[in-house]
C-alpha positions in Angstrom: 106.0 130.7 120.5 106.3 127.3 118.8 103.3 126.1 120.8 101.3 129.0 119.4 102.5 128.1 115.9 101.2 124.5 116.3 97.8 125.8 117.6 97.6 128.0 114.5 98.5 125.1 112.3 95.9 122.9 113.8 93.3 125.6 113.4 94.3 126.1 109.8 93.9 122.3 109.1 90.4 122.3 110.7 89.4 125.5 108.8 89.6 123.9 105.4 89.4 120.1 105.8 89.4 119.2 102.1 92.6 121.2 101.4 94.2 119.8 104.5 93.5 116.2 103.6 94.9 116.8 100.1 98.1 118.3 101.6 98.5 115.5 104.1 97.8 112.7 101.5 100.2 114.3 99.0 103.0 114.2 101.6 101.9 110.7 102.8 101.9 109.0 99.4 105.1 110.6 98.2 106.9 109.6 101.4 105.4 106.1 101.1 106.7 105.6 97.6 110.1 106.8 98.5 110.2 104.6 101.5 109.3 101.6 99.4 112.5 102.2 97.5 114.4 102.6 100.8 113.0 99.4 102.1 113.9 97.6 98.9 117.5 98.8 99.4 117.4 97.8 103.1 116.3 94.2 102.3 119.1 93.8 99.7 122.0 95.5 101.6 121.3 95.9 105.3 122.3 93.7 108.2 119.8 91.3 109.8 119.9 87.6 110.5 121.3 85.5 108.9 123.4 88.3 107.4 124.0 90.3 110.5 127.6 91.2 109.4 126.6 92.3 105.9 128.6 95.5 106.3 131.7 93.4 106.7 131.0 91.1 103.7 132.5 91.0 100.2 131.0 88.9 97.4 132.4 87.2 94.3 129.6 85.8 92.1 131.3 85.1 88.8 134.6 84.8 86.9 135.7 85.3 83.3 138.1 82.9 81.7 140.0 83.8 78.5 141.5 81.2 76.3 145.2 81.8 75.9 147.9 80.7 73.4 151.7 81.0 73.6 153.4 82.9 70.8 156.7 82.0 69.3 158.4 84.6 71.5 156.9 83.0 74.6 154.2 85.6 75.3 150.7 84.5 76.3 148.0 86.2 74.3 144.2 85.8 74.1 142.7 83.8 71.3 139.3 85.5 71.6 137.5 82.5 73.2 135.9 83.4 76.5 134.0 81.6 79.3 131.9 83.6 81.9 130.3 81.6 84.7 130.3 80.9 88.4 133.5 79.8 90.2 135.0 76.4 89.7 136.1 74.2 92.6 139.9 74.3 92.0 139.8 78.1 91.5 137.7 78.6 94.6 139.8 76.5 96.8 143.2 77.9 95.7 142.1 81.6 95.4 139.6 82.0 98.3 139.5 79.2 100.8 143.1 79.9 101.8 142.9 83.6 102.3 144.7 85.0 105.4 143.2 88.5 105.6 139.6 87.4 106.2 137.7 86.1 109.2 135.7 83.6 107.2 135.0 82.3 103.7 131.6 81.1 102.8 131.3 79.0 99.6 127.9 78.2 98.2 126.3 77.1 95.0 125.3 80.1 92.9 121.7 79.0 92.9 119.4 76.5 94.6 118.3 73.4 92.8 115.0 71.6 93.1 115.8 68.2 94.6 113.6 65.3 95.8 113.9 64.5 99.5 112.6 61.3 101.1 112.2 60.2 104.7 112.5 56.4 104.5 111.0 55.8 107.9 107.8 57.7 107.3 107.8 57.3 103.6 107.3 61.1 103.2 108.8 62.9 100.3 108.7 66.2 98.4 110.6 68.7 96.2 112.7 71.1 98.1 115.4 73.8 97.3 118.9 72.4 97.9 122.0 74.6 98.4 125.5 73.2 98.5 128.1 74.9 100.8 131.3 74.6 102.6 131.7 74.5 106.4 132.7 78.2 106.4 129.2 79.0 105.3 127.9 78.5 108.8 130.5 80.7 110.4 130.0 83.7 108.0 126.2 83.6 108.2 124.4 83.5 111.5 121.6 80.9 111.2 119.6 80.0 114.2 119.8 76.3 115.0 116.7 74.9 116.7 118.3 71.4 116.9 121.8 69.9 116.3 124.7 71.8 114.7 126.2 72.4 111.2 128.6 70.1 109.5 132.2 70.9 110.4 135.4 71.2 108.4 136.3 67.5 108.8 132.9 66.5 107.3 133.3 68.9 104.4 136.9 67.9 103.7 136.0 64.2 103.9 132.9 64.6 101.8 130.8 62.9 104.4 127.1 63.0 103.6 125.5 65.2 106.2 122.6 67.6 105.8 121.1 70.6 107.6 117.3 71.1 107.1 115.0 74.0 107.8 112.4 73.4 110.5 109.7 73.6 107.9 111.2 70.7 105.9 112.0 68.7 109.1 108.3 68.9 110.2 107.0 68.0 106.7 109.3 65.0 106.3 109.6 63.7 109.9 106.8 65.4 111.8 109.2 67.0 114.3 112.4 69.1 114.5 114.0 66.5 116.7 115.6 64.6 113.8 119.3 64.7 114.6 120.9 61.4 113.4 117.9 60.5 111.2 118.6 59.2 107.7 117.4 61.3 104.8 117.5 60.5 101.1 118.4 63.4 98.7 117.8 62.2 95.1 117.9 58.7 96.5 121.3 59.1 98.1 121.4 58.8 101.9 122.5 61.7 104.1 122.5 61.9 107.9 120.7 64.9 109.4 123.1 66.9 111.6 121.1 70.1 112.2 117.9 72.0 111.9 117.7 75.8 111.3 114.9 78.3 111.3 113.6 78.9 107.8 115.3 81.7 105.9 113.8 84.2 103.5 114.3 84.0 99.7 114.9 87.8 99.9 118.4 86.9 101.2 119.4 85.1 98.0 123.0 84.3 99.2 121.7 82.2 102.1 118.4 80.9 101.0 117.8 77.2 100.9 115.6 74.5 102.5 118.3 71.8 102.7 122.0 72.4 102.9 124.8 69.8 102.2 128.6 70.0 101.6 129.4 70.7 98.0 132.2 68.3 98.3 129.6 65.5 98.2 128.7 66.4 94.6 131.0 64.1 92.6 130.1 65.7 89.3 130.9 69.2 90.6 134.2 68.0 92.1 135.2 66.3 88.9 134.3 69.2 86.6 137.3 71.4 85.6 135.9 73.8 83.0 138.5 76.2 81.7 141.4 74.8 83.8 139.1 74.6 86.8 138.3 78.4 86.7 134.6 78.2 85.9 131.8 76.3 87.7 128.7 76.9 89.8 130.1 78.4 93.0 129.8 81.8 94.7 131.9 83.2 97.5 131.2 85.5 100.4 134.2 86.8 102.4 133.8 88.1 106.0 136.2 90.8 107.0 137.0 91.9 110.6 136.0 95.4 109.5 135.4 97.4 106.3 138.9 98.8 106.7 140.3 95.4 105.7 138.6 95.5 102.3 141.6 96.9 100.4 143.9 94.3 101.9 141.5 91.5 101.1 141.1 92.7 97.5 144.9 92.8 97.1 145.3 89.3 98.5 142.6 88.0 96.1 144.3 89.7 93.2 147.6 88.1 94.1 146.0 84.6 94.4 144.3 85.0 91.0 147.7 86.0 89.5 149.3 83.0 91.0 146.5 80.7 89.8 146.9 82.1 86.3 150.6 81.4 86.3 149.9 77.7 86.8 146.9 77.5 84.3 148.2 76.2 81.0 145.4 77.4 78.6 143.1 79.8 80.4 143.4 83.1 82.3 140.9 84.2 85.0 139.6 87.7 85.6 137.3 89.0 88.4 136.8 92.5 87.1 136.2 94.8 90.1 135.3 92.0 92.5 135.0 91.3 95.4 131.9 93.6 95.7 130.3 95.0 98.7 126.6 94.3 99.3 125.6 97.7 97.7 127.8 97.1 94.6 126.4 93.6 94.3 122.9 95.0 94.3 123.5 97.6 91.6 126.2 96.0 89.5 126.4 92.9 87.5 129.6 91.2 88.5 131.3 91.8 85.1 130.3 95.5 84.8 132.4 98.4 85.9 129.5 100.9 86.1 126.2 100.9 88.0 123.5 99.0 86.2 120.0 99.8 85.1 118.6 99.1 88.6 120.6 102.0 90.0 119.4 104.4 87.3 115.8 103.2 87.6 115.8 103.7 91.4 117.3 107.2 91.2 114.8 108.2 88.5 111.8 106.9 90.5 113.1 108.6 93.6 113.3 112.0 91.8 109.8 111.4 90.3 108.2 110.5 93.6 109.9 113.4 95.3 109.3 116.3 92.9 105.9 115.3 91.4 103.9 115.8 94.6 105.9 119.0 95.3 104.8 120.5 92.0 101.2 119.4 92.6 101.2 120.7 96.2 102.6 124.1 95.2 99.2 125.2 93.8 97.4 124.1 97.0 100.0 125.9 99.1 99.8 129.1 97.1 96.0 129.1 97.5 96.2 128.6 101.3 98.9 131.2 101.9 97.3 133.8 99.6 94.2 133.6 101.8 96.4 134.6 104.8 97.8 137.7 103.1 95.9 140.1 105.4 97.4 138.3 108.4 100.8 138.4 106.9 100.4 142.2 106.1 99.4 142.8 109.8 102.4 140.9 111.1 104.8 142.8 108.8 103.1 146.1 109.8 103.9 145.3 113.5 107.6 144.7 112.6 107.8 141.0 111.5 110.4 140.4 108.8 109.8 138.3 105.7 112.1 135.6 107.0 110.2 135.5 110.4 106.9 135.1 108.5 108.3 132.3 106.3 109.8 130.6 109.4 106.4 130.7 111.1 104.8 129.1 108.0 107.4 126.3 107.9 107.0 125.6 111.7 103.2 125.3 111.1 103.8 122.9 108.3 105.6 120.6 110.8 102.2 119.3 111.8 101.6 118.1 108.2 105.1 116.7 108.2 104.6 114.7 111.3 101.2 113.3 110.1 102.6 112.5 106.7 105.7 110.8 108.3 103.6 108.4 110.4 101.1 107.6 107.7 103.8 107.4 105.0 105.7 104.8 106.9 102.6 102.7 107.5 101.6 102.9 103.8 105.2 102.0 102.7 105.1 98.8 104.7 101.8 97.9 103.2 102.9 98.8 99.6 106.2 96.9 100.0 104.4 93.8 101.4 102.0 93.8 98.5 104.7 94.3 95.9 107.5 92.3 97.5 107.3 89.3 95.0 107.8 91.6 92.0 110.4 93.8 93.6 112.5 90.9 94.9 111.8 88.7 91.9 110.7 85.8 94.0 107.4 84.0 94.8 105.8 84.1 98.3 108.8 85.9 99.8 109.1 85.6 103.6 109.5 89.0 105.2 110.6 89.5 108.8 110.3 92.5 111.1 114.0 93.1 110.9 113.6 93.7 107.1 110.6 96.0 107.4 111.5 98.0 110.4 115.0 99.4 111.0 116.0 102.1 113.6 116.8 104.7 110.9 113.7 104.3 108.7 111.6 106.7 110.8 114.2 109.5 110.6 114.4 108.9 106.9 110.6 109.2 106.6 110.7 112.4 108.6 113.4 114.0 106.5 111.6 113.1 103.3 108.4 114.7 104.5 110.3 117.7 105.8 111.9 118.4 102.4 108.6 117.9 100.6 106.9 120.4 102.9 109.9 122.8 102.9 109.7 123.1 99.1 105.9 123.1 98.7 105.3 125.5 101.6 108.5 127.5 101.7 108.5 128.7 98.0 104.9 130.2 98.0 105.4 131.5 101.6 108.5 133.4 100.6 106.9 134.9 97.5 103.8 136.1 99.4 105.8 137.3 102.4 107.9 139.6 100.2 104.9 141.5 99.0 104.5 145.1 100.1 102.5 145.6 103.3 99.9 147.7 101.6 99.4 145.1 98.9 99.0 142.4 101.5 96.5 144.4 103.5 94.5 145.3 100.5 94.2 141.6 99.7 
């Protein structure tokens, strides 16, 4: 039976090629635009190297410090002065680096900074993106080392000057990735190269960098104690054993913040609803309780891309189905019910769904690749196959096309199928 439906669907497509192409392209373009939004979400929140454990990660990207004063009765009250920034070194170390409920704590500078790197032996130099981290950064994120290894806890605690380069930087400065033990100058300060990693994409903003060094080597950062050490330039990523541990981690973080505030003479720290999951981090600013404009915009675009083609395709579908009224009348005259007729129409539309699904996914990859810099707010973003193709993207594409065709075909099919047999045959 279903094989016969597919034959009829194929014959219907060939009978009116122009109408068929319009139906297929309407499904394809709608699915493609929706899949671009899905791929944008995947790149920002899904798991792939070097964030393979993203589903188990929590982020803290900012802190608020309120100026306090002590009243005559001994109460601490806010003065109205406020500081909102990244995390300071003392605050990060006391609140996050000693957590017991996590499997790892990655600390990194909130943004990369343009720094001059020089290879004294070859006298090669250039401007590259520097990121400062702790040793836990390499345990939380799974970078691929092509040579050497990351700096360890002893190096980080002792503020020894070691650096990890991406293979692109290593080749540009030294002509090879076999550079372990070589001396490198960063802003004219000597560092020893201890490892080389595969280049990472700017799309993964929490891990991107071209050269990585311990943040403990930055004497200015270590000496800065803004707002009793609460504010600075650091971000934190916490790795949990499983998402089930998130409540316990948040509770321990809250207790550590409370203890830090008890020992801060003039300022009081607040993290709002942090730590955030990857999805919350994408749609919320760290100091907001509600979803931001990005969430509203993506939902609005998704609804637009979904319903606009449905409304446009309804007219085409009505035209095609009305041409088949005599056929529908004959089927009903021989005992077919309205639901059976509608079911046949929907089964026949599966061919359009399948074609739209395949073409829509191909077009979505093309559109996303062309628009990646604007969507990800970066320049020349490196995209990998893991970002563009995930196992559940094809089922999502099929469901999108299925819903589009269910609405655009199902509604007119149901209206026509409910007509009286005599009316259908007279048509």
